[in-house]
PDB file of N, H, CA, C and O in Angstrom:
ATOM      1  N   MET A   1      34.604 -12.104  76.978  1.00  0.00           N
ATOM      2  CA  MET A   1      33.871 -12.560  75.796  1.00  0.00           C
ATOM      3  C   MET A   1      33.248 -11.019  75.303  1.00  0.00           C
ATOM      4  O   MET A   1      33.502 -10.363  74.293  1.00  0.00           O
ATOM      5  N   LYS A   2      32.333 -10.739  76.448  1.00  0.00           N
ATOM      6  H   LYS A   2      32.127 -11.272  77.268  1.00  0.00           H
ATOM      7  CA  LYS A   2      31.682  -9.480  76.370  1.00  0.00           C
ATOM      8  C   LYS A   2      32.256  -8.046  76.323  1.00  0.00           C
ATOM      9  O   LYS A   2      31.721  -7.100  75.746  1.00  0.00           O
ATOM     10  N   LEU A   3      33.778  -8.009  77.223  1.00  0.00           N
ATOM     11  H   LEU A   3      34.212  -8.778  77.692  1.00  0.00           H
ATOM     12  CA  LEU A   3      34.696  -7.152  75.932  1.00  0.00           C
ATOM     13  C   LEU A   3      34.874  -6.844  74.785  1.00  0.00           C
ATOM     14  O   LEU A   3      35.084  -5.690  74.412  1.00  0.00           O
ATOM     15  N   LEU A   4      34.799  -8.086  73.879  1.00  0.00           N
ATOM     16  H   LEU A   4      34.629  -9.024  74.182  1.00  0.00           H
ATOM     17  CA  LEU A   4      34.938  -8.398  72.905  1.00  0.00           C
ATOM     18  C   LEU A   4      33.594  -7.840  71.741  1.00  0.00           C
ATOM     19  O   LEU A   4      33.719  -7.482  70.570  1.00  0.00           O
ATOM     20  N   PHE A   5      32.340  -7.940  72.587  1.00  0.00           N
ATOM     21  H   PHE A   5      32.238  -8.231  73.538  1.00  0.00           H
ATOM     22  CA  PHE A   5      31.142  -7.464  71.709  1.00  0.00           C
ATOM     23  C   PHE A   5      30.925  -5.896  71.963  1.00  0.00           C
ATOM     24  O   PHE A   5      30.462  -5.085  71.160  1.00  0.00           O
ATOM     25  N   LEU A   6      31.521  -5.582  73.708  1.00  0.00           N
ATOM     26  H   LEU A   6      31.898  -6.240  74.360  1.00  0.00           H
ATOM     27  CA  LEU A   6      31.552  -4.185  73.488  1.00  0.00           C
ATOM     28  C   LEU A   6      32.292  -3.534  72.622  1.00  0.00           C
ATOM     29  O   LEU A   6      31.692  -2.641  72.022  1.00  0.00           O
ATOM     30  N   LEU A   7      33.533  -3.704  72.326  1.00  0.00           N
ATOM     31  H   LEU A   7      34.021  -4.428  72.812  1.00  0.00           H
ATOM     32  CA  LEU A   7      34.703  -3.351  71.590  1.00  0.00           C
ATOM     33  C   LEU A   7      34.071  -3.155  69.858  1.00  0.00           C
ATOM     34  O   LEU A   7      34.142  -2.104  69.222  1.00  0.00           O
ATOM     35  N   VAL A   8      33.449  -4.494  69.342  1.00  0.00           N
ATOM     36  H   VAL A   8      33.391  -5.348  69.859  1.00  0.00           H
ATOM     37  CA  VAL A   8      32.982  -4.250  67.965  1.00  0.00           C
ATOM     38  C   VAL A   8      31.878  -3.490  67.843  1.00  0.00           C
ATOM     39  O   VAL A   8      32.053  -2.632  66.977  1.00  0.00           O
ATOM     40  N   GLY A   9      30.729  -3.438  68.386  1.00  0.00           N
ATOM     41  H   GLY A   9      30.587  -4.135  69.090  1.00  0.00           H
ATOM     42  CA  GLY A   9      29.836  -2.157  68.700  1.00  0.00           C
ATOM     43  C   GLY A   9      30.327  -0.992  68.924  1.00  0.00           C
ATOM     44  O   GLY A   9      29.469  -0.112  68.991  1.00  0.00           O
ATOM     45  N   MET A  10      31.799  -0.530  69.118  1.00  0.00           N
ATOM     46  H   MET A  10      32.496  -1.244  69.063  1.00  0.00           H
ATOM     47  CA  MET A  10      31.783   0.584  69.529  1.00  0.00           C
ATOM     48  C   MET A  10      32.615   1.330  68.293  1.00  0.00           C
ATOM     49  O   MET A  10      32.610   2.505  67.926  1.00  0.00           O
ATOM     50  N   VAL A  11      33.367   0.099  67.778  1.00  0.00           N
ATOM     51  H   VAL A  11      33.370  -0.856  68.076  1.00  0.00           H
ATOM     52  CA  VAL A  11      33.767   0.295  66.260  1.00  0.00           C
ATOM     53  C   VAL A  11      33.062   0.601  65.654  1.00  0.00           C
ATOM     54  O   VAL A  11      33.135   1.706  65.114  1.00  0.00           O
ATOM     55  N   LEU A  12      31.787  -0.444  65.406  1.00  0.00           N
ATOM     56  H   LEU A  12      31.728  -1.341  65.844  1.00  0.00           H
ATOM     57  CA  LEU A  12      30.786   0.175  64.055  1.00  0.00           C
ATOM     58  C   LEU A  12      29.986   1.263  64.276  1.00  0.00           C
ATOM     59  O   LEU A  12      29.340   1.760  63.353  1.00  0.00           O
ATOM     60  N   VAL A  13      29.939   1.911  65.966  1.00  0.00           N
ATOM     61  H   VAL A  13      30.464   1.508  66.716  1.00  0.00           H
ATOM     62  CA  VAL A  13      29.607   3.126  66.193  1.00  0.00           C
ATOM     63  C   VAL A  13      30.194   4.338  65.455  1.00  0.00           C
ATOM     64  O   VAL A  13      29.597   5.189  64.797  1.00  0.00           O
ATOM     65  N   LEU A  14      31.560   4.210  65.731  1.00  0.00           N
ATOM     66  H   LEU A  14      32.045   3.519  66.266  1.00  0.00           H
ATOM     67  CA  LEU A  14      32.554   4.975  65.259  1.00  0.00           C
ATOM     68  C   LEU A  14      32.634   4.742  64.174  1.00  0.00           C
ATOM     69  O   LEU A  14      33.525   5.545  63.898  1.00  0.00           O
ATOM     70  N   GLU A  15      32.293   4.007  62.785  1.00  0.00           N
ATOM     71  H   GLU A  15      31.568   3.355  63.009  1.00  0.00           H
ATOM     72  CA  GLU A  15      32.544   3.768  61.697  1.00  0.00           C
ATOM     73  C   GLU A  15      31.480   4.279  60.985  1.00  0.00           C
ATOM     74  O   GLU A  15      31.547   4.587  59.794  1.00  0.00           O
ATOM     75  N   GLY A  16      30.247   4.404  61.861  1.00  0.00           N
ATOM     76  H   GLY A  16      30.193   4.154  62.828  1.00  0.00           H
ATOM     77  CA  GLY A  16      29.398   4.783  61.088  1.00  0.00           C
ATOM     78  C   GLY A  16      29.083   6.406  61.538  1.00  0.00           C
ATOM     79  O   GLY A  16      27.885   6.552  61.298  1.00  0.00           O
ATOM     80  N   ILE A  17      29.598   7.620  62.055  1.00  0.00           N
ATOM     81  H   ILE A  17      30.572   7.501  62.250  1.00  0.00           H
ATOM     82  CA  ILE A  17      29.705   8.411  62.177  1.00  0.00           C
ATOM     83  C   ILE A  17      29.555   9.448  61.128  1.00  0.00           C
ATOM     84  O   ILE A  17      28.731  10.307  60.816  1.00  0.00           O
ATOM     85  N   PRO A  18      30.906   8.925  60.644  1.00  0.00           N
ATOM     86  CA  PRO A  18      30.916  10.409  58.914  1.00  0.00           C
ATOM     87  C   PRO A  18      30.005   9.715  57.989  1.00  0.00           C
ATOM     88  O   PRO A  18      29.911  10.302  56.912  1.00  0.00           O
ATOM     89  N   TYR A  19      29.233   8.528  58.100  1.00  0.00           N
ATOM     90  H   TYR A  19      29.310   8.051  58.975  1.00  0.00           H
ATOM     91  CA  TYR A  19      28.150   8.315  57.324  1.00  0.00           C
ATOM     92  C   TYR A  19      26.910   9.194  57.392  1.00  0.00           C
ATOM     93  O   TYR A  19      26.238   9.651  56.467  1.00  0.00           O
ATOM     94  N   VAL A  20      26.783   9.309  58.574  1.00  0.00           N
ATOM     95  H   VAL A  20      27.329   8.938  59.325  1.00  0.00           H
ATOM     96  CA  VAL A  20      25.813   9.953  58.873  1.00  0.00           C
ATOM     97  C   VAL A  20      26.006  11.181  59.007  1.00  0.00           C
ATOM     98  O   VAL A  20      24.955  11.815  58.915  1.00  0.00           O
ATOM     99  N   ALA A  21      27.116  11.940  59.229  1.00  0.00           N
ATOM    100  H   ALA A  21      27.970  11.425  59.304  1.00  0.00           H
ATOM    101  CA  ALA A  21      27.429  13.623  59.807  1.00  0.00           C
ATOM    102  C   ALA A  21      27.237  13.700  58.361  1.00  0.00           C
ATOM    103  O   ALA A  21      26.185  14.037  57.818  1.00  0.00           O
ATOM    104  N   PHE A  22      28.713  13.244  57.556  1.00  0.00           N
ATOM    105  H   PHE A  22      29.568  12.970  57.997  1.00  0.00           H
ATOM    106  CA  PHE A  22      28.519  13.587  56.086  1.00  0.00           C
ATOM    107  C   PHE A  22      28.829  12.822  54.943  1.00  0.00           C
ATOM    108  O   PHE A  22      29.895  12.371  54.524  1.00  0.00           O
ATOM    109  N   PRO A  23      27.413  12.761  54.436  1.00  0.00           N
ATOM    110  CA  PRO A  23      27.211  11.288  53.694  1.00  0.00           C
ATOM    111  C   PRO A  23      27.324  11.747  52.376  1.00  0.00           C
ATOM    112  O   PRO A  23      27.496  10.864  51.535  1.00  0.00           O
ATOM    113  N   GLU A  24      27.258  13.197  51.884  1.00  0.00           N
ATOM    114  H   GLU A  24      27.118  13.914  52.567  1.00  0.00           H
ATOM    115  CA  GLU A  24      27.974  13.302  50.236  1.00  0.00           C
ATOM    116  C   GLU A  24      29.226  13.569  50.387  1.00  0.00           C
ATOM    117  O   GLU A  24      29.753  13.816  49.302  1.00  0.00           O
ATOM    118  N   SER A  25      30.080  13.636  51.453  1.00  0.00           N
ATOM    119  H   SER A  25      29.652  13.435  52.334  1.00  0.00           H
ATOM    120  CA  SER A  25      31.276  13.707  51.535  1.00  0.00           C
ATOM    121  C   SER A  25      32.038  12.329  51.569  1.00  0.00           C
ATOM    122  O   SER A  25      33.188  12.020  51.255  1.00  0.00           O
ATOM    123  N   MET A  26      31.248  11.802  51.939  1.00  0.00           N
ATOM    124  H   MET A  26      30.314  12.053  52.194  1.00  0.00           H
ATOM    125  CA  MET A  26      31.860  10.140  52.058  1.00  0.00           C
ATOM    126  C   MET A  26      31.265   9.614  50.717  1.00  0.00           C
ATOM    127  O   MET A  26      32.285   9.124  50.233  1.00  0.00           O
ATOM    128  N   ARG A  27      30.544   9.452  50.044  1.00  0.00           N
ATOM    129  H   ARG A  27      29.715   9.850  50.437  1.00  0.00           H
ATOM    130  CA  ARG A  27      30.163   9.117  48.641  1.00  0.00           C
ATOM    131  C   ARG A  27      31.500   9.577  47.417  1.00  0.00           C
ATOM    132  O   ARG A  27      31.870   9.065  46.361  1.00  0.00           O
ATOM    133  N   GLU A  28      31.890  10.649  48.113  1.00  0.00           N
ATOM    134  H   GLU A  28      31.590  11.065  48.971  1.00  0.00           H
ATOM    135  CA  GLU A  28      32.828  11.352  46.802  1.00  0.00           C
ATOM    136  C   GLU A  28      34.326  10.409  47.361  1.00  0.00           C
ATOM    137  O   GLU A  28      34.957   9.749  46.535  1.00  0.00           O
ATOM    138  N   TRP A  29      34.669  10.454  48.540  1.00  0.00           N
ATOM    139  H   TRP A  29      34.157  10.990  49.211  1.00  0.00           H
ATOM    140  CA  TRP A  29      35.599   9.684  49.127  1.00  0.00           C
ATOM    141  C   TRP A  29      35.600   8.152  48.912  1.00  0.00           C
ATOM    142  O   TRP A  29      36.588   7.473  48.633  1.00  0.00           O
ATOM    143  N   LEU A  30      34.302   7.708  49.090  1.00  0.00           N
ATOM    144  H   LEU A  30      33.499   8.259  49.317  1.00  0.00           H
ATOM    145  CA  LEU A  30      34.354   6.154  48.658  1.00  0.00           C
ATOM    146  C   LEU A  30      35.197   5.824  47.163  1.00  0.00           C
ATOM    147  O   LEU A  30      36.060   5.003  46.852  1.00  0.00           O
ATOM    148  N   LYS A  31      34.407   7.007  46.366  1.00  0.00           N
ATOM    149  H   LYS A  31      33.707   7.674  46.619  1.00  0.00           H
ATOM    150  CA  LYS A  31      34.631   6.814  45.081  1.00  0.00           C
ATOM    151  C   LYS A  31      36.262   7.467  44.799  1.00  0.00           C
ATOM    152  O   LYS A  31      36.852   7.213  43.749  1.00  0.00           O
ATOM    153  N   LYS A  32      36.745   8.146  45.656  1.00  0.00           N
ATOM    154  H   LYS A  32      36.265   8.353  46.509  1.00  0.00           H
ATOM    155  CA  LYS A  32      38.585   8.369  45.362  1.00  0.00           C
ATOM    156  C   LYS A  32      39.001   6.779  45.737  1.00  0.00           C
ATOM    157  O   LYS A  32      39.593   6.046  44.945  1.00  0.00           O
ATOM    158  N   ILE A  33      38.611   6.413  46.995  1.00  0.00           N
ATOM    159  H   ILE A  33      38.130   7.008  47.638  1.00  0.00           H
ATOM    160  CA  ILE A  33      39.121   5.001  47.507  1.00  0.00           C
ATOM    161  C   ILE A  33      39.002   4.036  46.375  1.00  0.00           C
ATOM    162  O   ILE A  33      39.909   3.281  46.028  1.00  0.00           O
ATOM    163  N   SER A  34      37.397   4.138  45.622  1.00  0.00           N
ATOM    164  H   SER A  34      36.660   4.752  45.904  1.00  0.00           H
ATOM    165  CA  SER A  34      37.394   2.740  44.467  1.00  0.00           C
ATOM    166  C   SER A  34      38.479   2.679  43.574  1.00  0.00           C
ATOM    167  O   SER A  34      38.854   1.579  43.168  1.00  0.00           O
ATOM    168  N   GLU A  35      39.167   3.968  43.128  1.00  0.00           N
ATOM    169  H   GLU A  35      38.862   4.861  43.458  1.00  0.00           H
ATOM    170  CA  GLU A  35      40.062   4.375  41.944  1.00  0.00           C
ATOM    171  C   GLU A  35      41.235   4.082  42.411  1.00  0.00           C
ATOM    172  O   GLU A  35      42.133   4.098  41.569  1.00  0.00           O
ATOM    173  N   MET A  36      41.588   3.762  43.710  1.00  0.00           N
ATOM    174  H   MET A  36      40.858   3.749  44.393  1.00  0.00           H
ATOM    175  CA  MET A  36      42.977   3.763  43.798  1.00  0.00           C
ATOM    176  C   MET A  36      43.576   1.860  43.662  1.00  0.00           C
ATOM    177  O   MET A  36      43.033   0.757  43.731  1.00  0.00           O
ATOM    178  N   LYS A  37      45.044   2.425  43.430  1.00  0.00           N
ATOM    179  H   LYS A  37      45.485   3.321  43.375  1.00  0.00           H
ATOM    180  CA  LYS A  37      45.661   0.534  43.316  1.00  0.00           C
ATOM    181  C   LYS A  37      45.545   0.043  44.579  1.00  0.00           C
ATOM    182  O   LYS A  37      45.505   0.622  45.665  1.00  0.00           O
ATOM    183  N   ALA A  38      45.473  -1.635  44.146  1.00  0.00           N
ATOM    184  H   ALA A  38      45.505  -2.105  43.264  1.00  0.00           H
ATOM    185  CA  ALA A  38      45.640  -2.479  45.022  1.00  0.00           C
ATOM    186  C   ALA A  38      46.615  -2.081  45.883  1.00  0.00           C
ATOM    187  O   ALA A  38      46.265  -2.024  47.061  1.00  0.00           O
ATOM    188  N   GLU A  39      48.000  -1.722  45.570  1.00  0.00           N
ATOM    189  H   GLU A  39      48.285  -1.769  44.613  1.00  0.00           H
ATOM    190  CA  GLU A  39      48.851  -1.463  46.376  1.00  0.00           C
ATOM    191  C   GLU A  39      49.066  -0.587  47.363  1.00  0.00           C
ATOM    192  O   GLU A  39      49.704  -0.905  48.367  1.00  0.00           O
ATOM    193  N   HIS A  40      48.389   0.993  47.121  1.00  0.00           N
ATOM    194  H   HIS A  40      47.871   1.251  46.306  1.00  0.00           H
ATOM    195  CA  HIS A  40      48.163   1.460  47.756  1.00  0.00           C
ATOM    196  C   HIS A  40      47.224   1.490  48.716  1.00  0.00           C
ATOM    197  O   HIS A  40      47.556   1.993  49.789  1.00  0.00           O
ATOM    198  N   LEU A  41      45.858   0.970  48.563  1.00  0.00           N
ATOM    199  H   LEU A  41      45.588   0.562  47.691  1.00  0.00           H
ATOM    200  CA  LEU A  41      45.095   0.507  49.835  1.00  0.00           C
ATOM    201  C   LEU A  41      45.638  -0.536  50.678  1.00  0.00           C
ATOM    202  O   LEU A  41      45.237  -0.491  51.841  1.00  0.00           O
ATOM    203  N   ARG A  42      46.643  -1.686  50.321  1.00  0.00           N
ATOM    204  H   ARG A  42      46.969  -1.722  49.376  1.00  0.00           H
ATOM    205  CA  ARG A  42      47.665  -2.063  51.322  1.00  0.00           C
ATOM    206  C   ARG A  42      48.000  -1.512  51.948  1.00  0.00           C
ATOM    207  O   ARG A  42      47.500  -1.531  53.073  1.00  0.00           O
ATOM    208  N   ILE A  43      48.631  -1.005  51.771  1.00  0.00           N
ATOM    209  H   ILE A  43      49.037  -0.990  50.857  1.00  0.00           H
ATOM    210  CA  ILE A  43      49.942  -0.165  52.316  1.00  0.00           C
ATOM    211  C   ILE A  43      48.692   0.830  53.290  1.00  0.00           C
ATOM    212  O   ILE A  43      48.968   0.753  54.488  1.00  0.00           O
ATOM    213  N   LEU A  44      47.864   1.405  53.111  1.00  0.00           N
ATOM    214  H   LEU A  44      47.640   1.468  52.139  1.00  0.00           H
ATOM    215  CA  LEU A  44      47.081   2.640  53.799  1.00  0.00           C
ATOM    216  C   LEU A  44      46.459   1.021  55.250  1.00  0.00           C
ATOM    217  O   LEU A  44      46.642   0.954  56.466  1.00  0.00           O
ATOM    218  N   GLY A  45      45.880   0.224  54.455  1.00  0.00           N
ATOM    219  H   GLY A  45      45.731   0.278  53.467  1.00  0.00           H
ATOM    220  CA  GLY A  45      45.776  -1.071  55.223  1.00  0.00           C
ATOM    221  C   GLY A  45      46.438  -1.538  56.397  1.00  0.00           C
ATOM    222  O   GLY A  45      46.104  -1.755  57.562  1.00  0.00           O
ATOM    223  N   LEU A  46      48.103  -1.677  55.321  1.00  0.00           N
ATOM    224  H   LEU A  46      48.375  -1.501  54.374  1.00  0.00           H
ATOM    225  CA  LEU A  46      48.995  -2.180  56.976  1.00  0.00           C
ATOM    226  C   LEU A  46      49.182  -0.779  57.613  1.00  0.00           C
ATOM    227  O   LEU A  46      49.493  -0.988  58.786  1.00  0.00           O
ATOM    228  N   PHE A  47      49.136   0.486  57.388  1.00  0.00           N
ATOM    229  H   PHE A  47      48.883   0.656  56.436  1.00  0.00           H
ATOM    230  CA  PHE A  47      49.435   1.551  58.379  1.00  0.00           C
ATOM    231  C   PHE A  47      48.278   1.404  59.272  1.00  0.00           C
ATOM    232  O   PHE A  47      48.689   1.661  60.403  1.00  0.00           O
ATOM    233  N   SER A  48      46.952   1.096  59.307  1.00  0.00           N
ATOM    234  H   SER A  48      46.618   0.888  58.388  1.00  0.00           H
ATOM    235  CA  SER A  48      46.312   1.585  59.954  1.00  0.00           C
ATOM    236  C   SER A  48      45.891   0.135  61.002  1.00  0.00           C
ATOM    237  O   SER A  48      44.991   0.166  61.842  1.00  0.00           O
ATOM    238  N   MET A  49      46.594  -0.842  60.769  1.00  0.00           N
ATOM    239  H   MET A  49      47.325  -0.867  60.087  1.00  0.00           H
ATOM    240  CA  MET A  49      46.643  -2.037  61.370  1.00  0.00           C
ATOM    241  C   MET A  49      47.831  -2.030  62.348  1.00  0.00           C
ATOM    242  O   MET A  49      47.802  -2.808  63.302  1.00  0.00           O
ATOM    243  N   SER A  50      48.740  -1.306  62.195  1.00  0.00           N
ATOM    244  H   SER A  50      48.763  -0.674  61.421  1.00  0.00           H
ATOM    245  CA  SER A  50      50.189  -1.219  62.493  1.00  0.00           C
ATOM    246  C   SER A  50      49.860  -0.137  63.519  1.00  0.00           C
ATOM    247  O   SER A  50      50.113  -0.496  64.669  1.00  0.00           O
ATOM    248  N   SER A  51      49.351   1.120  63.396  1.00  0.00           N
ATOM    249  H   SER A  51      49.146   1.412  62.461  1.00  0.00           H
ATOM    250  CA  SER A  51      48.796   2.529  64.071  1.00  0.00           C
ATOM    251  C   SER A  51      47.794   1.876  65.227  1.00  0.00           C
ATOM    252  O   SER A  51      47.819   2.390  66.346  1.00  0.00           O
ATOM    253  N   GLY A  52      46.987   0.845  64.992  1.00  0.00           N
ATOM    254  H   GLY A  52      46.967   0.428  64.084  1.00  0.00           H
ATOM    255  CA  GLY A  52      46.131   0.114  66.353  1.00  0.00           C
ATOM    256  C   GLY A  52      46.741  -0.675  67.038  1.00  0.00           C
ATOM    257  O   GLY A  52      46.484  -0.674  68.241  1.00  0.00           O
ATOM    258  N   LEU A  53      47.557  -1.434  66.616  1.00  0.00           N
ATOM    259  H   LEU A  53      47.766  -1.435  65.638  1.00  0.00           H
ATOM    260  CA  LEU A  53      48.556  -2.136  67.523  1.00  0.00           C
ATOM    261  C   LEU A  53      49.112  -1.899  68.382  1.00  0.00           C
ATOM    262  O   LEU A  53      49.226  -2.446  69.479  1.00  0.00           O
ATOM    263  N   VAL A  54      49.784  -0.488  67.675  1.00  0.00           N
ATOM    264  H   VAL A  54      49.692  -0.044  66.784  1.00  0.00           H
ATOM    265  CA  VAL A  54      50.495  -0.122  68.318  1.00  0.00           C
ATOM    266  C   VAL A  54      49.768   0.910  69.632  1.00  0.00           C
ATOM    267  O   VAL A  54      50.203   0.911  70.784  1.00  0.00           O
ATOM    268  N   ILE A  55      48.765   1.625  69.225  1.00  0.00           N
ATOM    269  H   ILE A  55      48.411   1.623  68.289  1.00  0.00           H
ATOM    270  CA  ILE A  55      47.939   1.963  70.514  1.00  0.00           C
ATOM    271  C   ILE A  55      47.267   0.757  71.261  1.00  0.00           C
ATOM    272  O   ILE A  55      46.846   1.186  72.335  1.00  0.00           O
ATOM    273  N   CYS A  56      47.148   0.160  71.198  1.00  0.00           N
ATOM    274  H   CYS A  56      47.490  -0.189  70.325  1.00  0.00           H
ATOM    275  CA  CYS A  56      46.550  -1.104  72.071  1.00  0.00           C
ATOM    276  C   CYS A  56      47.752  -1.591  72.892  1.00  0.00           C
ATOM    277  O   CYS A  56      47.655  -1.679  74.116  1.00  0.00           O
ATOM    278  N   TRP A  57      48.893  -1.913  72.240  1.00  0.00           N
ATOM    279  H   TRP A  57      48.972  -1.842  71.245  1.00  0.00           H
ATOM    280  CA  TRP A  57      50.150  -1.883  73.187  1.00  0.00           C
ATOM    281  C   TRP A  57      50.249  -0.865  74.210  1.00  0.00           C
ATOM    282  O   TRP A  57      50.222  -1.230  75.386  1.00  0.00           O
ATOM    283  N   PHE A  58      50.361   0.384  73.921  1.00  0.00           N
ATOM    284  H   PHE A  58      50.384   0.680  72.966  1.00  0.00           H
ATOM    285  CA  PHE A  58      50.788   1.367  74.467  1.00  0.00           C
ATOM    286  C   PHE A  58      49.623   1.348  76.001  1.00  0.00           C
ATOM    287  O   PHE A  58      49.961   1.146  77.167  1.00  0.00           O
ATOM    288  N   VAL A  59      48.594   1.556  75.604  1.00  0.00           N
ATOM    289  H   VAL A  59      48.320   1.720  74.657  1.00  0.00           H
ATOM    290  CA  VAL A  59      47.702   1.246  76.602  1.00  0.00           C
ATOM    291  C   VAL A  59      47.768  -0.100  77.606  1.00  0.00           C
ATOM    292  O   VAL A  59      47.587   0.040  78.816  1.00  0.00           O
ATOM    293  N   GLN A  60      48.008  -1.256  77.083  1.00  0.00           N
ATOM    294  H   GLN A  60      48.155  -1.370  76.100  1.00  0.00           H
ATOM    295  CA  GLN A  60      48.731  -2.110  77.702  1.00  0.00           C
ATOM    296  C   GLN A  60      49.760  -1.777  78.657  1.00  0.00           C
ATOM    297  O   GLN A  60      49.650  -1.767  79.883  1.00  0.00           O
ATOM    298  N   ARG A  61      50.770  -1.506  77.959  1.00  0.00           N
ATOM    299  H   ARG A  61      50.860  -1.514  76.963  1.00  0.00           H
ATOM    300  CA  ARG A  61      51.895  -1.441  79.186  1.00  0.00           C
ATOM    301  C   ARG A  61      51.730  -0.037  80.118  1.00  0.00           C
ATOM    302  O   ARG A  61      52.426   0.195  81.107  1.00  0.00           O
ATOM    303  N   SER A  62      50.902   0.655  79.716  1.00  0.00           N
ATOM    304  H   SER A  62      50.336   0.467  78.913  1.00  0.00           H
ATOM    305  CA  SER A  62      51.316   1.768  80.520  1.00  0.00           C
ATOM    306  C   SER A  62      49.877   2.296  81.520  1.00  0.00           C
ATOM    307  O   SER A  62      48.654   2.276  81.388  1.00  0.00           O
ATOM    308  N   GLY A  63      50.689   2.669  82.365  1.00  0.00           N
ATOM    309  H   GLY A  63      51.683   2.685  82.472  1.00  0.00           H
ATOM    310  CA  GLY A  63      49.876   2.897  83.987  1.00  0.00           C
ATOM    311  C   GLY A  63      49.055   4.191  83.754  1.00  0.00           C
ATOM    312  O   GLY A  63      48.724   4.853  84.737  1.00  0.00           O
ATOM    313  N   PHE A  64      48.619   4.690  82.183  1.00  0.00           N
ATOM    314  H   PHE A  64      48.888   4.152  81.384  1.00  0.00           H
ATOM    315  CA  PHE A  64      48.205   5.779  82.274  1.00  0.00           C
ATOM    316  C   PHE A  64      46.912   5.793  82.153  1.00  0.00           C
ATOM    317  O   PHE A  64      46.020   6.497  82.627  1.00  0.00           O
ATOM    318  N   PHE A  65      46.943   5.015  81.530  1.00  0.00           N
ATOM    319  H   PHE A  65      47.667   4.443  81.145  1.00  0.00           H
ATOM    320  CA  PHE A  65      44.899   4.409  81.222  1.00  0.00           C
ATOM    321  C   PHE A  65      44.005   3.900  82.532  1.00  0.00           C
ATOM    322  O   PHE A  65      42.792   3.692  82.491  1.00  0.00           O
ATOM    323  N   GLN A  66      45.034   3.710  83.949  1.00  0.00           N
ATOM    324  H   GLN A  66      46.019   3.879  83.982  1.00  0.00           H
ATOM    325  CA  GLN A  66      44.221   2.927  84.597  1.00  0.00           C
ATOM    326  C   GLN A  66      43.278   3.549  85.710  1.00  0.00           C
ATOM    327  O   GLN A  66      42.501   2.827  86.335  1.00  0.00           O
TER     328      GLN A  66
END
Protein backbone atom coordinates (compact mmCIF):
# COMPACT_ATOMS: atom_id res chain seq x y z
CA MET A 1 0.00 0.00 0.00
CA LYS A 2 2.91 2.30 0.77
CA LEU A 3 4.29 1.80 -2.74
CA LEU A 4 0.91 2.66 -4.26
CA PHE A 5 0.76 5.97 -2.40
CA LEU A 6 4.36 6.74 -3.35
CA LEU A 7 3.54 6.09 -7.02
CA VAL A 8 0.43 8.29 -6.90
CA GLY A 9 2.46 11.06 -5.29
CA MET A 10 5.17 10.78 -7.91
CA VAL A 11 2.61 10.91 -10.73
CA LEU A 12 1.14 14.09 -9.25
CA VAL A 13 4.60 15.67 -9.01
CA LEU A 14 5.39 14.78 -12.63
CA GLU A 15 1.99 15.96 -13.83
CA GLY A 16 2.41 19.29 -12.06
CA ILE A 17 5.82 20.18 -13.51
CA PRO A 18 4.55 21.55 -16.87
CA TYR A 19 1.96 23.74 -15.13
CA VAL A 20 4.64 25.31 -12.93
CA ALA A 21 7.29 25.64 -15.63
CA PHE A 22 5.13 26.68 -18.61
CA PRO A 23 1.69 27.90 -17.46
CA GLU A 24 0.93 29.94 -20.60
CA SER A 25 1.84 27.09 -22.93
CA MET A 26 -0.22 24.65 -20.87
CA ARG A 27 -3.25 26.94 -21.11
CA GLU A 28 -2.95 27.01 -24.91
CA TRP A 29 -2.39 23.24 -25.06
CA LEU A 30 -5.46 22.61 -22.88
CA LYS A 31 -7.56 24.81 -25.18
CA LYS A 32 -6.45 22.70 -28.15
CA ILE A 33 -7.28 19.50 -26.29
CA SER A 34 -10.74 20.78 -25.33
CA GLU A 35 -11.46 21.32 -29.03
CA MET A 36 -10.44 17.80 -30.07
CA LYS A 37 -13.02 15.21 -30.97
CA ALA A 38 -13.86 12.62 -28.32
CA GLU A 39 -12.67 9.80 -30.59
CA HIS A 40 -9.21 11.34 -30.87
CA LEU A 41 -8.98 11.82 -27.11
CA ARG A 42 -10.02 8.21 -26.59
CA ILE A 43 -7.30 6.99 -28.98
CA LEU A 44 -4.72 9.19 -27.23
CA GLY A 45 -5.80 7.79 -23.86
CA LEU A 46 -5.60 4.20 -25.08
CA PHE A 47 -2.14 4.84 -26.50
CA SER A 48 -0.99 6.35 -23.18
CA MET A 49 -2.39 3.44 -21.19
CA SER A 50 -0.84 0.89 -23.54
CA SER A 51 2.53 2.61 -23.34
CA GLY A 52 2.36 2.63 -19.55
CA LEU A 53 1.49 -1.06 -19.44
CA VAL A 54 4.37 -1.93 -21.76
CA ILE A 55 6.79 0.06 -19.60
CA CYS A 56 5.51 -1.63 -16.42
CA TRP A 57 5.75 -5.06 -18.05
CA PHE A 58 9.29 -4.36 -19.26
CA VAL A 59 10.45 -3.16 -15.86
CA GLN A 60 8.91 -6.19 -14.11
CA ARG A 61 10.30 -8.75 -16.57
CA SER A 62 13.78 -7.41 -17.17
CA GLY A 63 16.64 -7.72 -14.77
CA PHE A 64 17.99 -4.40 -15.98
CA PHE A 65 16.45 -2.37 -13.14
CA GLN A 66 17.53 -4.54 -10.20
